C-alpha positions in Angstrom: -0.2 0.2 -0.3 1.3 3.4 -0.8 2.6 5.6 1.9 -0.3 8.1 1.7 -3.0 5.4 1.4 -6.0 4.6 3.2 -4.9 3.1 5.5 -1.5 4.8 6.4 -3.8 8.0 7.3 -6.1 5.7 9.9 -2.5 3.8 11.3 -0.9 7.4 11.1 -4.2 9.3 12.7 -4.9 6.0 15.7 -1.7 5.9 16.5 -1.4 9.6 17.5 -4.9 9.1 19.0 -4.2 6.3 21.0 -0.6 7.2 22.0 -2.0 10.8 23.3 -1.4 12.3 27.0 -2.1 15.3 26.0 -5.7 16.5 24.4 -3.8 18.5 22.0 -2.4 15.4 20.5 -5.9 14.0 19.7 -6.4 17.3 18.0 -3.6 17.2 16.2 -4.4 13.7 15.4 -8.3 15.2 13.9 -5.9 17.8 11.9 -3.7 15.0 10.3 -6.4 13.6 8.6 -7.1 16.8 7.0 -3.4 17.5 5.5 -3.9 17.9 2.0 -2.2 15.0 1.5 -4.2 13.0 2.5 -7.5 15.2 1.2 -8.0 11.8 -1.8 -9.2 9.8 1.6 -11.9 11.9 2.5 -14.4 10.3 1.3 -16.6 6.8 2.4 -13.6 4.4 3.2 -13.0 7.5 6.0 -15.9 6.8 7.7 -14.8 2.8 9.9 -11.9 5.5 11.7 -14.0 8.9 12.2 -16.6 6.6 13.9 -13.9 5.4 15.8 -12.5 8.4 16.8 -15.9 9.5 18.1 -16.9 6.3 19.6 -13.1 7.0 22.3 -12.5 10.5 22.3 -16.4 10.6 23.6 -16.6 14.8 24.4 -17.8 16.8 22.4 -14.3 19.0 21.4 -13.5 16.3 19.6 -16.7 15.2 18.4 -17.7 18.0 17.3 -14.6 18.8 14.8 -15.2 15.7 13.3 -18.8 16.4 12.4 -18.4 18.4 10.9 -15.1 18.8 9.5 -14.6 15.0 8.3 -17.8 13.4 8.4 -19.6 16.7 6.9 -18.3 17.2 4.0 -18.2 13.3 3.3 -21.7 13.5 3.5 -22.4 16.0 1.2 -19.8 14.6 -1.6 -21.5 10.7 -1.3 -25.4 10.8 0.5 -26.1 7.7 -1.8 -23.2 6.0 0.1 -23.3 7.8 3.4 -26.3 8.8 4.4 -27.0 4.8 4.9 -24.2 5.1 7.3 -25.2 8.2 9.3 -28.9 7.3 9.8 -27.4 4.3 11.4 -25.6 6.6 13.7 -28.8 8.3 14.1 -29.9 5.6 15.9 -26.8 3.8 18.0 -27.0 3.5 21.6 -23.5 6.2 21.4 -24.7 9.0 22.1 -21.4 10.9 20.8 -21.8 8.8 17.0 -26.0 10.0 17.3 -24.8 13.9 17.8 -22.3 13.3 14.4 -25.4 12.3 12.9 -27.0 15.6 13.8 -24.0 18.1 13.5 -22.9 16.4 10.3 -25.6 17.7 8.2 -25.2 21.3 9.3 -23.7 22.0 6.4 -26.5 21.0 4.1 -29.3 22.3 2.7 -32.9 22.5 4.2 -36.0 22.6 2.8 -38.1 25.6 4.7 -41.7 23.9 3.8 -41.1 20.4 5.5 -39.4 22.0 8.9 -42.5 24.6 9.2 -44.8 21.9 8.3 -42.7 19.8 11.1 -42.7 22.3 14.1 -46.5 23.2 13.3 -47.5 19.1 13.9 -45.2 18.7 17.1 -46.0 21.5 19.1 -45.9 20.2 22.6 -43.0 17.5 21.1 -40.4 20.5 20.8 -39.0 22.4 23.6 -38.4 26.1 22.6 -35.7 26.4 22.3 -35.6 23.1 19.9 -39.0 25.5 17.9 -36.3 29.1 17.9 -33.3 26.7 16.7 -35.9 24.5 14.0 -37.4 28.3 13.0 -34.6 31.0 12.9 -33.0 30.9 9.5 -37.0 30.4 7.9 
């Protein structure tokens, strides 16, 4: 396998991730996945790696970056392959995978009519903050 192939990327990231003595080293591992030498491997093949980082990182500062900066662009680039994975994560027992499933969609487009109809159909099911967030960009 080439030195910059997906297995090497994952291996280097995981080595840094699992040997980290400080939080900043784990941030560096996440940043390494976005390095220009590895951009060609930012596709559905990387989802297992990102799942591992999310589950083992299990804290918002790691998860949010992975969800928004890594999984989100992969979802938008290849929705047919990635959407089923994200949907499975949305139902997973792990709350950090569920959070990733939500956050990775932030850069996507919304259907304002659908959002408005949903909010109107569920007036008692949504917390006031959820309602405000749903409607704020319509």
